[in-house]
C-alpha angles and dihedrals in degrees: 000000000000146000121281116247087244094054112116116235127214098236116192096017117143120239091244094048090052091049093047089054092044093048092049092048096049093044091050097041106036089114087073089073106091120219122222127190111290092353109173093184091056093050092047093048092049090048094053093044091050092050097044104137126247115267091239095053103039122112122218090246090055090050092051095051090048089051088054090052085060092054099044118354146040094343097045092102087080097042092125098033116118132213093207091276111046142353119264088242090056092054091049097046097042092046093050094048091082086060097050095275128279097319095045096042096100134055123201092256089050091059093048088054094047091054091068097044122093094241089068089074091062102045121111114270093238092053091049091048092050095045091046090050091050093049091053098045102023087223 
């Protein structure tokens, strides 16, 4: 999945401002995610949304991993959804660009820090697996 070449990007937005807009949108629009019988993705997505940290208490590393969840994870269902200004994916991709993009957003030390934060419990299994593998190998 990717952004369309015609999608507007939020140039110059701070990491915290992007998170604030994303958090507000997901909290207000979580009912758009449709539940199906025994749907693990629905449950995991709702758990993450319900546990998104408050803007005043979140760290940059937590914001970056939540942005990664929009690109490939439990928040991906709203990738192309728009808050009236930008798509959720535009906020995520543009904000992660300053860290080398989606693939370069995490250092080995960042991952070790994430593992002890409450948000770790709500990340998608694939994301946690990929981050754990990277922290062990550095690749």
